[in-house]
Backbone atoms as SQL, in Angstrom:
CREATE TABLE atoms (id INTEGER PRIMARY KEY, chain TEXT, resi INTEGER, resn TEXT, atom TEXT, x REAL, y REAL, z REAL);
INSERT INTO atoms VALUES
  (1, 'A', 1, 'MET', 'N', 69.079, -105.338, 19.401),
  (2, 'A', 1, 'MET', 'CA', 67.390, -105.118, 19.603),
  (3, 'A', 1, 'MET', 'C', 66.887, -106.345, 18.227),
  (4, 'A', 2, 'ILE', 'N', 67.707, -106.742, 17.048),
  (5, 'A', 2, 'ILE', 'CA', 67.638, -107.254, 16.531),
  (6, 'A', 2, 'ILE', 'C', 67.152, -108.632, 16.595),
  (7, 'A', 3, 'GLU', 'N', 68.461, -109.236, 17.355),
  (8, 'A', 3, 'GLU', 'CA', 68.552, -110.308, 18.394),
  (9, 'A', 3, 'GLU', 'C', 67.381, -110.802, 19.257),
  (10, 'A', 4, 'LYS', 'N', 66.978, -110.069, 20.126),
  (11, 'A', 4, 'LYS', 'CA', 66.019, -110.185, 20.751),
  (12, 'A', 4, 'LYS', 'C', 63.929, -110.608, 20.210),
  (13, 'A', 5, 'LYS', 'N', 63.948, -109.764, 18.894),
  (14, 'A', 5, 'LYS', 'CA', 63.293, -110.027, 17.862),
  (15, 'A', 5, 'LYS', 'C', 63.509, -111.650, 17.280),
  (16, 'A', 6, 'ILE', 'N', 64.332, -111.483, 17.114),
  (17, 'A', 6, 'ILE', 'CA', 65.342, -112.781, 16.204),
  (18, 'A', 6, 'ILE', 'C', 65.156, -114.734, 17.828),
  (19, 'A', 7, 'LYS', 'N', 64.980, -113.960, 18.602),
  (20, 'A', 7, 'LYS', 'CA', 65.034, -114.854, 19.868),
  (21, 'A', 7, 'LYS', 'C', 63.808, -115.672, 19.888),
  (22, 'A', 8, 'ASN', 'N', 62.398, -114.355, 20.112),
  (23, 'A', 8, 'ASN', 'CA', 61.173, -114.967, 19.938),
  (24, 'A', 8, 'ASN', 'C', 60.651, -115.741, 18.798),
  (25, 'A', 9, 'LYS', 'N', 61.365, -115.631, 17.786),
  (26, 'A', 9, 'LYS', 'CA', 60.487, -116.674, 17.008),
  (27, 'A', 9, 'LYS', 'C', 60.946, -118.044, 16.696),
  (28, 'A', 10, 'ASP', 'N', 60.286, -118.928, 16.194),
  (29, 'A', 10, 'ASP', 'CA', 60.010, -119.977, 16.154),
  (30, 'A', 10, 'ASP', 'C', 61.666, -120.667, 15.012),
  (31, 'A', 11, 'ILE', 'N', 62.511, -121.331, 14.755),
  (32, 'A', 11, 'ILE', 'CA', 62.836, -122.071, 13.594),
  (33, 'A', 11, 'ILE', 'C', 62.511, -122.503, 12.661),
  (34, 'A', 12, 'SER', 'N', 61.358, -122.478, 12.614),
  (35, 'A', 12, 'SER', 'CA', 60.559, -122.769, 11.308),
  (36, 'A', 12, 'SER', 'C', 60.031, -121.029, 10.491),
  (37, 'A', 13, 'LYS', 'N', 59.817, -120.077, 11.074),
  (38, 'A', 13, 'LYS', 'CA', 59.847, -118.657, 10.754),
  (39, 'A', 13, 'LYS', 'C', 61.069, -118.379, 10.303),
  (40, 'A', 14, 'ILE', 'N', 62.286, -118.640, 10.990),
  (41, 'A', 14, 'ILE', 'CA', 63.644, -118.312, 10.747),
  (42, 'A', 14, 'ILE', 'C', 63.909, -118.884, 9.020),
  (43, 'A', 15, 'ARG', 'N', 63.681, -120.326, 9.382),
  (44, 'A', 15, 'ARG', 'CA', 64.316, -120.789, 8.029),
  (45, 'A', 15, 'ARG', 'C', 62.773, -120.194, 6.918),
  (46, 'A', 16, 'ALA', 'N', 62.021, -120.361, 6.930),
  (47, 'A', 16, 'ALA', 'CA', 61.174, -118.822, 5.954),
  (48, 'A', 16, 'ALA', 'C', 61.802, -117.937, 5.515),
  (49, 'A', 17, 'GLU', 'N', 62.422, -116.838, 6.435),
  (50, 'A', 17, 'GLU', 'CA', 62.979, -115.539, 5.538),
  (51, 'A', 17, 'GLU', 'C', 64.255, -116.203, 5.200),
  (52, 'A', 18, 'VAL', 'N', 64.935, -116.780, 6.109),
  (53, 'A', 18, 'VAL', 'CA', 66.300, -117.091, 5.032),
  (54, 'A', 18, 'VAL', 'C', 66.290, -117.337, 3.556),
  (55, 'A', 19, 'VAL', 'N', 64.765, -118.536, 3.632),
  (56, 'A', 19, 'VAL', 'CA', 64.803, -118.619, 2.338),
  (57, 'A', 19, 'VAL', 'C', 64.270, -117.419, 1.425),
  (58, 'A', 20, 'ASP', 'N', 63.710, -116.707, 2.099),
  (59, 'A', 20, 'ASP', 'CA', 63.125, -115.294, 1.202),
  (60, 'A', 20, 'ASP', 'C', 64.142, -114.494, 0.767),
  (61, 'A', 21, 'LEU', 'N', 65.295, -114.564, 1.804),
  (62, 'A', 21, 'LEU', 'CA', 66.281, -113.560, 1.618),
  (63, 'A', 21, 'LEU', 'C', 67.230, -113.691, 0.744),
  (64, 'A', 22, 'LYS', 'N', 67.153, -115.611, 0.769),
  (65, 'A', 22, 'LYS', 'CA', 68.373, -116.438, -0.261),
  (66, 'A', 22, 'LYS', 'C', 67.643, -115.750, -1.673),
  (67, 'A', 23, 'LYS', 'N', 66.376, -115.669, -2.034),
  (68, 'A', 23, 'LYS', 'CA', 66.095, -115.382, -2.991),
  (69, 'A', 23, 'LYS', 'C', 66.297, -113.861, -3.671),
  (70, 'A', 24, 'THR', 'N', 66.187, -112.885, -2.703),
  (71, 'A', 24, 'THR', 'CA', 66.210, -111.371, -2.778),
  (72, 'A', 24, 'THR', 'C', 68.058, -111.462, -3.318),
  (73, 'A', 25, 'LEU', 'N', 68.307, -111.806, -2.503),
  (74, 'A', 25, 'LEU', 'CA', 69.901, -111.919, -3.046),
  (75, 'A', 25, 'LEU', 'C', 70.859, -112.500, -4.908),
  (76, 'A', 26, 'MET', 'N', 69.741, -113.638, -4.925),
  (77, 'A', 26, 'MET', 'CA', 69.817, -114.173, -5.852),
  (78, 'A', 26, 'MET', 'C', 69.419, -112.920, -6.996),
  (79, 'A', 27, 'ASN', 'N', 68.302, -112.536, -6.339),
  (80, 'A', 27, 'ASN', 'CA', 67.408, -111.640, -7.866),
  (81, 'A', 27, 'ASN', 'C', 68.913, -110.339, -7.379),
  (82, 'A', 28, 'LEU', 'N', 68.969, -109.703, -6.609),
  (83, 'A', 28, 'LEU', 'CA', 70.596, -108.518, -6.388),
  (84, 'A', 28, 'LEU', 'C', 70.963, -109.012, -7.381),
  (85, 'A', 29, 'LYS', 'N', 72.209, -110.380, -7.215),
  (86, 'A', 29, 'LYS', 'CA', 73.110, -110.793, -8.011),
  (87, 'A', 29, 'LYS', 'C', 72.746, -110.523, -9.341),
  (88, 'A', 30, 'PHE', 'N', 71.670, -110.640, -10.038),
  (89, 'A', 30, 'PHE', 'CA', 71.304, -111.218, -11.408),
  (90, 'A', 30, 'PHE', 'C', 71.317, -109.495, -11.637),
  (91, 'A', 31, 'GLN', 'N', 70.472, -108.374, -10.646),
  (92, 'A', 31, 'GLN', 'CA', 70.480, -106.853, -11.225),
  (93, 'A', 31, 'GLN', 'C', 71.784, -106.959, -11.302),
  (94, 'A', 32, 'LYS', 'N', 72.888, -106.778, -10.556),
  (95, 'A', 32, 'LYS', 'CA', 74.386, -106.393, -10.602),
  (96, 'A', 32, 'LYS', 'C', 74.804, -106.881, -11.875),
  (97, 'A', 33, 'SER', 'N', 75.014, -108.128, -12.316),
  (98, 'A', 33, 'SER', 'CA', 75.553, -109.087, -13.134),
  (99, 'A', 33, 'SER', 'C', 74.779, -107.718, -14.654),
  (100, 'A', 34, 'THR', 'N', 73.833, -107.982, -14.457),
  (101, 'A', 34, 'THR', 'CA', 73.266, -106.574, -15.741),
  (102, 'A', 34, 'THR', 'C', 73.106, -105.386, -15.518),
  (103, 'A', 35, 'GLY', 'N', 73.737, -104.959, -14.638),
  (104, 'A', 35, 'GLY', 'CA', 73.932, -103.333, -14.527),
  (105, 'A', 35, 'GLY', 'C', 73.097, -102.811, -14.105),
  (106, 'A', 36, 'GLN', 'N', 71.825, -103.333, -13.662),
  (107, 'A', 36, 'GLN', 'CA', 70.370, -102.506, -12.654),
  (108, 'A', 36, 'GLN', 'C', 70.353, -102.273, -11.147),
  (109, 'A', 37, 'LEU', 'N', 71.560, -102.680, -10.754),
  (110, 'A', 37, 'LEU', 'CA', 71.624, -102.184, -8.978),
  (111, 'A', 37, 'LEU', 'C', 72.426, -100.965, -9.118),
  (112, 'A', 38, 'GLU', 'N', 72.203, -100.119, -8.742),
  (113, 'A', 38, 'GLU', 'CA', 72.823, -99.280, -8.010),
  (114, 'A', 38, 'GLU', 'C', 73.098, -99.165, -6.882),
  (115, 'A', 39, 'LYS', 'N', 72.467, -100.200, -5.701),
  (116, 'A', 39, 'LYS', 'CA', 72.993, -99.899, -4.318),
  (117, 'A', 39, 'LYS', 'C', 73.458, -101.352, -4.307),
  (118, 'A', 40, 'THR', 'N', 74.717, -101.560, -4.571),
  (119, 'A', 40, 'THR', 'CA', 75.628, -102.778, -4.569),
  (120, 'A', 40, 'THR', 'C', 75.787, -103.413, -2.865),
  (121, 'A', 41, 'ALA', 'N', 75.474, -101.892, -1.918),
  (122, 'A', 41, 'ALA', 'CA', 76.031, -102.624, -0.586),
  (123, 'A', 41, 'ALA', 'C', 74.405, -103.472, -0.155),
  (124, 'A', 42, 'GLU', 'N', 73.371, -103.197, -1.211),
  (125, 'A', 42, 'GLU', 'CA', 72.189, -104.141, -0.485),
  (126, 'A', 42, 'GLU', 'C', 73.053, -105.711, -0.264),
  (127, 'A', 43, 'ILE', 'N', 73.547, -105.855, -1.160),
  (128, 'A', 43, 'ILE', 'CA', 73.971, -107.545, -1.129),
  (129, 'A', 43, 'ILE', 'C', 74.988, -107.686, -0.345),
  (130, 'A', 44, 'LYS', 'N', 75.292, -106.943, 0.469),
  (131, 'A', 44, 'LYS', 'CA', 76.244, -107.372, 1.656),
  (132, 'A', 44, 'LYS', 'C', 75.178, -107.403, 2.878),
  (133, 'A', 45, 'LYS', 'N', 74.576, -106.390, 2.508),
  (134, 'A', 45, 'LYS', 'CA', 73.695, -106.416, 3.978),
  (135, 'A', 45, 'LYS', 'C', 72.786, -107.584, 3.985),
  (136, 'A', 46, 'THR', 'N', 72.367, -108.118, 2.877),
  (137, 'A', 46, 'THR', 'CA', 71.539, -109.402, 3.005),
  (138, 'A', 46, 'THR', 'C', 72.164, -110.588, 2.969),
  (139, 'A', 47, 'ARG', 'N', 73.050, -110.224, 3.162),
  (140, 'A', 47, 'ARG', 'CA', 74.292, -111.810, 3.532),
  (141, 'A', 47, 'ARG', 'C', 74.553, -111.399, 4.795),
  (142, 'A', 48, 'LEU', 'N', 74.540, -110.716, 5.481),
  (143, 'A', 48, 'LEU', 'CA', 75.044, -110.162, 6.543),
  (144, 'A', 48, 'LEU', 'C', 73.540, -110.456, 7.934),
  (145, 'A', 49, 'LYS', 'N', 72.279, -110.513, 7.020),
  (146, 'A', 49, 'LYS', 'CA', 71.461, -110.280, 7.618),
  (147, 'A', 49, 'LYS', 'C', 71.222, -112.232, 7.803),
  (148, 'A', 50, 'ILE', 'N', 70.926, -112.772, 6.318),
  (149, 'A', 50, 'ILE', 'CA', 70.776, -114.696, 6.173),
  (150, 'A', 50, 'ILE', 'C', 72.022, -115.040, 6.931),
  (151, 'A', 51, 'ALA', 'N', 73.167, -114.167, 7.744),
  (152, 'A', 51, 'ALA', 'CA', 74.277, -114.952, 8.271),
  (153, 'A', 51, 'ALA', 'C', 73.524, -115.577, 9.936),
  (154, 'A', 52, 'LYS', 'N', 72.985, -113.693, 10.344),
  (155, 'A', 52, 'LYS', 'CA', 72.494, -113.723, 11.183),
  (156, 'A', 52, 'LYS', 'C', 71.605, -114.442, 11.724),
  (157, 'A', 53, 'LEU', 'N', 70.492, -114.663, 11.024),
  (158, 'A', 53, 'LEU', 'CA', 69.314, -115.070, 11.010),
  (159, 'A', 53, 'LEU', 'C', 70.489, -117.075, 11.242),
  (160, 'A', 54, 'LYS', 'N', 71.395, -117.758, 10.710),
  (161, 'A', 54, 'LYS', 'CA', 71.463, -118.897, 10.721),
  (162, 'A', 54, 'LYS', 'C', 72.282, -119.030, 11.784),
  (163, 'A', 55, 'THR', 'N', 73.183, -117.874, 12.469),
  (164, 'A', 55, 'THR', 'CA', 73.193, -118.247, 13.688),
  (165, 'A', 55, 'THR', 'C', 72.855, -118.229, 14.794),
  (166, 'A', 56, 'ASN', 'N', 71.614, -117.598, 14.821),
  (167, 'A', 56, 'ASN', 'CA', 70.779, -117.721, 15.877),
  (168, 'A', 56, 'ASN', 'C', 69.984, -118.766, 15.898),
  (169, 'A', 57, 'MET', 'N', 69.878, -119.187, 14.751),
  (170, 'A', 57, 'MET', 'CA', 69.230, -120.831, 14.114),
  (171, 'A', 57, 'MET', 'C', 69.566, -122.173, 15.144),
  (172, 'A', 58, 'ASN', 'N', 71.226, -121.705, 14.787),
  (173, 'A', 58, 'ASN', 'CA', 71.967, -122.825, 15.089),
  (174, 'A', 58, 'ASN', 'C', 72.303, -122.828, 16.407),
  (175, 'A', 59, 'LYS', 'N', 71.585, -121.264, 17.339),
  (176, 'A', 59, 'LYS', 'CA', 72.052, -121.072, 18.685),
  (177, 'A', 59, 'LYS', 'C', 70.826, -121.630, 19.565),
  (178, 'A', 60, 'ILE', 'N', 69.484, -121.546, 18.369),
  (179, 'A', 60, 'ILE', 'CA', 68.140, -122.373, 19.431),
  (180, 'A', 60, 'ILE', 'C', 68.416, -123.731, 19.270),
  (181, 'A', 61, 'SER', 'N', 68.603, -124.049, 18.117),
  (182, 'A', 61, 'SER', 'CA', 68.481, -125.512, 18.039),
  (183, 'A', 61, 'SER', 'C', 69.056, -126.183, 18.690),
  (184, 'A', 62, 'GLY', 'N', 70.603, -125.575, 19.083),
  (185, 'A', 62, 'GLY', 'CA', 71.475, -125.984, 20.306),
  (186, 'A', 62, 'GLY', 'C', 71.086, -126.134, 21.770),
  (187, 'A', 63, 'GLU', 'N', 70.198, -125.136, 21.982),
  (188, 'A', 63, 'GLU', 'CA', 69.598, -125.259, 23.345),
  (189, 'A', 63, 'GLU', 'C', 68.704, -126.090, 23.487),
  (190, 'A', 64, 'GLN', 'N', 67.842, -126.380, 22.655),
  (191, 'A', 64, 'GLN', 'CA', 67.014, -127.344, 22.967),
  (192, 'A', 64, 'GLN', 'C', 67.556, -128.983, 22.873),
  (193, 'A', 65, 'ASN', 'N', 68.915, -129.282, 21.806),
  (194, 'A', 65, 'ASN', 'CA', 69.160, -130.164, 21.935),
  (195, 'A', 65, 'ASN', 'C', 69.994, -130.618, 23.597),
  (196, 'A', 66, 'ALA', 'N', 70.354, -129.459, 24.300),
  (197, 'A', 66, 'ALA', 'CA', 71.468, -130.004, 25.338),
  (198, 'A', 66, 'ALA', 'C', 70.117, -129.924, 27.113);
C-alpha cells in the first residue's frame, strides 16, 4: 500500500521527505540521549521509512536510466 503511494511521487518529493525524516531521526536521537524519549521504537520506524524511500528512489532513477 505504501509502495503504491511512493511510486506516484517524483524523486524531488521523495528527497524532501527523506530530508525531513532525517531531521526527525536526529531529534529522536537527541531526545533518547537526554532521556526524554519514551517510545524508542520510533527511531527504528523512522529509519525503516528512510530506507524504503531511498530504495524506491533508486528504483525510479534506475528505471529512468534504462
